[in-house]
C-alpha positions in Angstrom: -0.4 19.5 -27.7 3.1 18.4 -28.9 5.5 17.3 -26.1 9.3 16.9 -26.4 10.1 13.2 -27.2 11.5 12.4 -23.7 8.5 13.9 -21.9 6.2 11.9 -24.2 8.1 8.8 -23.4 7.8 9.5 -19.6 4.1 10.1 -20.0 3.6 6.8 -21.8 5.7 4.9 -19.3 3.6 6.3 -16.4 0.4 5.5 -18.2 1.6 1.9 -18.9 2.9 1.2 -15.4 0.8 3.5 -13.3 3.9 4.8 -11.5 7.5 5.6 -12.4 10.3 6.6 -10.1 12.9 9.3 -10.7 15.7 6.8 -10.4 14.4 4.5 -13.1 13.7 7.4 -15.4 17.3 8.6 -14.9 18.6 5.2 -15.9 16.2 4.9 -18.8 17.0 8.2 -20.4 20.6 8.7 -19.1 20.0 12.2 -17.8 20.3 13.8 -14.4 17.6 13.6 -11.6 17.2 17.4 -12.0 16.3 17.0 -15.7 13.7 14.3 -14.8 12.2 16.4 -12.0 11.9 19.3 -14.5 10.1 17.1 -17.0 7.8 15.8 -14.3 7.0 19.3 -13.1 6.2 20.5 -16.6 3.9 17.5 -17.2 2.2 17.9 -13.9 1.6 21.6 -14.6 -0.2 20.5 -17.7 -2.3 18.1 -15.8 -0.8 15.1 -17.6 1.0 13.5 -14.6 0.7 13.6 -10.8 3.9 14.3 -8.9 4.6 11.9 -6.1 7.4 11.5 -3.6 10.3 10.2 -5.6 8.5 9.9 -8.9 5.3 10.4 -10.8 2.0 8.6 -11.4 -0.5 8.6 -14.1 -3.2 11.2 -13.5 -5.9 8.8 -12.4 -9.4 9.5 -10.8 -9.6 9.9 -7.1 -12.8 7.8 -7.1 -11.5 4.6 -8.9 -8.4 2.5 -8.2 -6.2 1.3 -11.0 -6.7 -2.3 -12.2 -5.4 -5.1 -10.0 -3.1 -6.4 -12.7 -1.5 -3.0 -13.0 -1.2 -2.5 -9.2 0.5 -5.9 -8.9 3.3 -4.8 -11.2 3.9 -1.3 -9.7 6.8 -0.7 -7.3 7.4 -4.5 -7.2 11.0 -4.3 -5.7 10.0 -1.7 -3.1 7.0 -3.8 -2.0 9.3 -6.8 -1.7 11.7 -4.9 0.6 8.8 -3.7 2.7 7.3 -7.2 2.9 10.6 -8.7 4.1 11.1 -6.0 6.7 7.6 -6.5 8.2 7.9 -10.3 8.2 11.1 -10.0 10.1 9.2 -8.2 12.9 6.5 -10.9 13.2 7.3 -13.7 15.7 6.4 -17.3 15.2 3.0 -18.4 16.7 1.6 -14.9 16.4 -2.0 -14.0 15.5 -2.5 -11.6 12.5 -5.0 -9.7 10.5 -4.0 -9.1 6.9 -6.1 -6.9 4.7 -6.6 -6.3 0.9 -3.7 -5.2 -1.2 -0.8 -6.2 -3.4 1.7 -5.2 -0.7 0.0 -7.3 1.9 0.1 -10.2 -0.5 3.9 -9.8 -0.8 4.0 -9.8 3.0 2.1 -13.1 3.1 4.7 -14.7 0.8 7.4 -13.6 3.2 5.6 -15.1 6.1 5.7 -18.7 4.7 9.0 -19.2 6.5 7.3 -18.7 9.9 5.8 -21.3 12.2 2.4 -21.6 13.8 0.8 -18.4 12.6 -3.0 -17.8 13.0 -4.1 -15.5 10.2 -7.5 -13.8 9.7 -7.9 -12.1 6.4 -10.4 -10.7 3.9 -7.9 -11.3 1.0 -8.4 -14.5 -1.0 -4.9 -14.3 -2.4 -3.4 -14.1 1.1 -5.5 -17.0 2.2 -4.5 -19.2 -0.8 -0.8 -18.5 -0.2 -0.8 -19.1 3.5 -3.1 -22.1 3.6 -0.2 -24.1 1.9 1.5 -24.2 5.4 0.1 -27.1 7.4 1.0 -25.5 10.7 -0.8 -22.2 9.9 -4.4 -21.6 10.8 -6.1 -19.4 8.1 -9.5 -17.9 8.6 -11.3 -16.1 5.8 -13.9 -13.4 6.3 -17.3 -13.9 4.7 -18.9 -11.3 2.5 -18.9 -10.0 -1.1 -15.9 -11.1 -3.2 -14.4 -8.5 -5.5 -12.7 -9.2 -8.8 -9.3 -8.6 -7.1 -9.9 -11.2 -4.4 -10.8 -8.8 -1.7 -13.8 -9.6 0.5 -15.9 -6.7 1.8 -19.3 -5.9 3.3 -20.9 -5.9 6.8 -20.5 -9.7 7.1 -16.7 -9.3 6.8 -16.8 -6.5 9.4 -18.8 -8.6 11.9 -16.4 -11.5 11.4 -13.3 -9.4 12.0 -14.9 -8.0 15.2 -15.0 -11.4 16.8 -11.2 -11.4 17.2 -8.4 -9.6 19.1 -5.0 -10.3 17.5 -1.3 -9.5 18.0 -0.7 -7.7 14.7 -2.6 -6.0 11.9 -0.7 -5.9 8.6 -2.5 -3.3 6.5 -2.0 -1.6 3.1 -3.6 1.6 1.9 -4.2 3.3 -1.5 -3.1 6.8 -0.5 -1.8 9.0 2.3 -2.8 12.6 2.2 -0.4 15.4 3.4 -2.6 15.9 6.5 -2.0 12.2 7.5 -5.3 10.9 6.3 -5.3 7.2 5.2 -7.3 7.0 2.0 -8.9 4.3 -0.1 -11.4 3.9 -2.9 -14.0 1.5 -1.6 -16.2 2.5 1.4 -16.9 -1.2 2.2 -13.2 -2.1 2.1 -12.5 0.8 4.5 -15.1 -0.4 7.0 -13.3 -3.8 7.1 -9.9 -2.2 7.5 -11.2 0.0 10.3 -12.4 -3.1 12.2 -9.0 -4.7 11.6 -7.1 -1.7 13.1 -9.5 -1.5 16.0 -9.0 -5.1 17.0 -5.2 -5.5 16.8 -2.7 -4.8 19.6 -0.1 -3.5 17.1 -0.8 -2.0 13.6 1.9 -2.1 10.9 1.2 0.0 7.8 2.9 -1.1 4.6 3.0 1.8 2.1 5.5 2.3 -0.7 6.5 5.8 -1.5 4.0 6.2 -4.4 1.2 6.3 -1.8 2.4 9.6 -0.3 0.2 12.4 -1.7 -2.0 10.0 -3.7 -5.7 10.9 -3.8 -8.6 8.6 -3.0 -12.1 9.5 -2.0 -12.7 7.5 1.2 -11.0 8.3 4.5 -10.1 5.4 6.7 -8.7 7.5 9.5 -5.5 9.2 10.6 -2.0 7.8 10.3 -1.8 8.2 14.0 -3.9 5.0 14.3 -0.9 2.9 13.3 2.1 1.9 15.4 4.7 1.5 12.6 5.0 2.7 9.0 7.2 0.6 6.7 8.1 2.4 3.4 11.0 2.7 0.9 11.7 6.4 1.1 11.5 9.3 3.5 7.9 10.6 3.6 7.2 14.3 2.8 8.0 16.7 5.6 4.4 17.2 6.7 3.8 13.4 7.1 7.2 12.9 8.8 6.2 15.6 11.4 2.9 13.8 12.1 4.6 10.5 12.6 7.0 12.1 15.1 4.3 14.0 16.9 2.2 10.8 17.3 5.1 8.6 18.2 4.6 6.4 15.1 7.8 4.5 14.3 9.1 4.9 10.8 11.0 2.0 9.2 12.8 2.9 6.0 13.7 -0.2 3.9 
């Protein structure tokens, strides 16, 4: 199959980065957003790309996540804005759960300006960042350590269930149009469920590429969270669910 040069370049960018936004493609190719949307639609119809809210993603399997190094580079600016917004709503001397994810790692960096936090995490990267603060208490769940620094398994679940904290700061791999929070690892989901169940307030950090992204394991409904922090207005169906369940939406 021979693609027009611009569409071939869009496809290669999406495969290289995992996700590309309409805005950055408009700037890269000096064309209108309508032209980029038409290109994305045509590529999606051929099964080469997956349309997302505000952009497109490489057509990846719903049973396996992209590599950690690639995830760390995707939507970097948007994740940073989300992280700063969430950190601004966390008071000093609060207790927190922080789960696995590159967005939650960005949040951890933003929290370094706080005082007296107590953090329980199953993310080794988060623990390494926050343990640099002498006035922070950082507790790490036991269990099986994955290659991306996440800790999973029943031991991690049991550890999390010993606590009741002020805030859970959670990331997710995908959000279905029906409001289901989706991830790729059943063991990771079990830990995240325990984190949500044992926090007084739950803040979900989800950049716009997560809307409509497929993953095989269901964590639960978006109604489980208290606030959603994202960089773009969610699709209409998800926005309705947020309003119906009184979940606050924070656009950054």
